[in-house]
Backbone as numpy.savetxt, mean C-alpha at the origin, in Angstrom:
# Nx Ny Nz CAx CAy CAz Cx Cy Cz
-24.53 12.97 3.05 -23.39 13.72 3.14 -22.40 12.83 3.80
-22.93 12.24 5.13 -21.94 11.30 5.56 -21.30 10.07 4.97
-22.19 9.61 4.03 -21.74 8.50 3.17 -20.71 8.91 2.18
-21.07 10.22 1.70 -20.02 10.73 0.62 -18.76 10.74 1.35
-18.64 11.22 2.52 -17.42 11.53 3.21 -16.70 10.15 3.45
-17.39 9.14 3.83 -16.83 7.91 4.18 -16.35 7.37 2.69
-16.99 7.51 1.66 -16.43 6.97 0.23 -15.05 7.70 -0.33
-15.34 9.10 0.01 -13.95 9.74 -0.32 -12.82 9.33 0.55
-13.06 9.15 1.80 -12.07 8.52 2.68 -11.30 7.47 2.15
-12.22 6.28 1.94 -11.60 5.15 1.33 -11.01 5.14 0.16
-11.44 6.19 -0.90 -10.80 6.24 -2.09 -9.71 6.98 -1.98
-9.50 7.81 -1.09 -7.99 8.38 -0.67 -7.19 7.41 -0.14
-7.69 6.63 0.75 -6.81 5.56 1.35 -6.31 4.65 0.37
-7.25 4.22 -0.51 -6.74 3.16 -1.72 -5.72 3.83 -2.43
-5.81 5.05 -2.99 -4.75 5.76 -3.46 -3.45 6.05 -2.93
-3.40 6.21 -1.44 -2.29 6.04 -0.98 -1.49 4.86 -0.68
-2.38 3.87 -0.51 -1.76 2.51 -0.32 -1.13 1.95 -1.88
-1.83 2.47 -2.76 -1.23 2.09 -4.19 -0.05 2.69 -4.28
-0.07 4.12 -4.04 1.23 4.87 -4.08 2.30 4.42 -3.38
2.12 4.03 -2.10 3.05 3.28 -1.40 3.57 2.08 -1.91
2.80 1.06 -2.37 3.13 -0.09 -3.15 4.06 0.14 -4.26
3.52 1.05 -5.01 4.37 1.53 -6.29 5.84 1.80 -5.83
6.09 2.46 -4.71 7.22 3.32 -4.39 7.99 2.05 -3.58
7.30 1.09 -3.12 8.13 -0.17 -2.47 8.81 -0.80 -3.78
7.92 -1.10 -4.77 8.60 -1.86 -5.93 9.62 -1.18 -6.60
9.56 0.08 -6.65 10.53 0.90 -7.34 11.93 0.77 -6.37
11.64 0.88 -5.11 12.96 0.98 -4.17 13.67 -0.26 -4.15
12.86 -1.64 -4.42 13.48 -2.86 -4.48 14.00 -3.30 -5.72
14.05 -2.42 -6.72 14.63 -2.84 -7.97 16.01 -3.26 -8.02
16.23 -4.19 -8.89 17.74 -4.69 -8.95 18.82 -3.99 -8.99
18.59 -2.76 -10.07 19.47 -1.81 -10.40 19.80 -0.77 -9.33
18.72 -0.28 -8.90 18.51 0.90 -7.76 17.93 0.48 -6.51
18.38 -0.58 -5.57 17.76 -1.00 -4.43 18.04 0.30 -3.38
17.00 0.55 -2.71 17.04 1.52 -1.48 16.31 0.87 -0.52
17.14 0.16 0.40 16.22 -0.73 1.31 15.98 0.13 2.36
16.53 1.16 2.76 16.14 2.04 3.95 14.85 2.90 3.56
14.63 3.29 2.33 13.34 3.99 2.00 12.31 2.89 1.86
12.56 1.64 1.61 11.50 0.70 1.47 11.17 0.39 2.72
11.95 0.25 3.56 11.73 -0.01 5.20 10.75 1.12 5.76
10.84 2.42 5.26 10.20 3.57 5.90 8.57 3.16 5.31
8.54 2.86 3.94 7.47 2.70 3.19 6.68 1.42 3.65
7.27 0.47 4.13 6.54 -0.67 4.74 6.05 -0.32 6.07
6.70 0.45 6.83 6.24 1.17 8.21 5.12 1.96 8.01
5.12 2.80 6.79 3.72 3.60 6.52 2.59 2.67 6.15
2.87 1.54 5.45 1.93 0.63 4.94 1.31 -0.05 6.08
2.12 -0.63 7.17 1.65 -1.37 8.35 0.62 -0.10 9.02
1.03 1.00 8.95 -0.11 2.11 9.74 -1.26 1.87 9.20
-1.56 1.59 7.94 -2.91 1.33 7.46 -3.36 -0.13 7.60
-2.71 -0.79 8.04 -3.21 -2.27 8.01 -4.63 -2.38 8.67
-5.05 -1.41 9.42 -6.26 -1.75 10.32 -7.33 -1.21 9.26
-7.01 -0.21 8.41 -7.94 0.37 7.47 -8.09 -0.34 6.18
-7.13 -1.16 6.06 -7.44 -2.16 4.51 -8.67 -3.11 4.93
-9.45 -2.97 3.89 -10.74 -3.82 3.81 -10.59 -4.86 2.81
-11.29 -6.11 2.96 -11.27 -6.93 1.88 -11.38 -6.45 0.55
-12.45 -5.60 0.32 -12.70 -5.12 -1.06 -11.53 -4.45 -1.60
-10.76 -3.52 -0.77 -9.63 -3.00 -1.29 -8.53 -4.05 -1.73
-8.37 -5.00 -0.99 -7.32 -6.06 -1.43 -7.94 -6.95 -2.57
-9.22 -7.07 -2.73 -9.90 -7.72 -3.96 -9.57 -6.75 -5.12
-9.87 -5.55 -4.95 -9.63 -4.63 -6.22 -8.28 -4.31 -6.58
-7.42 -4.57 -5.85 -5.78 -4.35 -5.98 -4.79 -5.56 -5.39
-4.99 -6.66 -6.15 -4.32 -7.78 -5.68 -2.72 -7.52 -5.70
-2.26 -6.49 -6.25 -1.04 -6.12 -6.27 -0.47 -5.95 -4.93
-1.28 -5.31 -4.18 -1.10 -5.05 -2.69 -0.62 -6.37 -1.80
-1.48 -7.60 -1.93 -1.11 -8.82 -1.48 0.30 -9.37 -2.03
0.43 -9.40 -3.38 1.67 -9.80 -3.94 3.01 -9.22 -3.31
2.97 -7.76 -3.40 4.03 -7.06 -3.13 4.30 -7.55 -1.53
3.27 -7.37 -0.76 3.48 -7.70 0.84 3.92 -9.15 0.88
3.44 -10.12 0.54 3.96 -11.49 0.38 5.29 -11.32 -0.08
5.70 -10.73 -1.06 7.25 -10.87 -1.61 8.18 -10.11 -0.59
7.58 -9.23 -0.14 8.39 -8.46 1.04 8.81 -9.26 2.07
7.81 -9.76 2.79 7.76 -10.57 3.79 8.57 -11.99 3.86
8.50 -12.43 2.70 9.13 -13.67 2.65 10.55 -13.66 2.19
């Protein structure tokens, strides 16, 4: 039961991070840039940085790509 809870928590975290990444990409579009909202989303993403595992980053390389583009 404990293992099931852990797996559910990780999957939920993955979904939330992918959702945040998608919103960041949408907020930083050329035609409809919303930097204020993107900043809020980046703050939410940094709150999850301790929970990011190498497996999540390997499964979703777009996380690394978006963060690299935002920070540069």
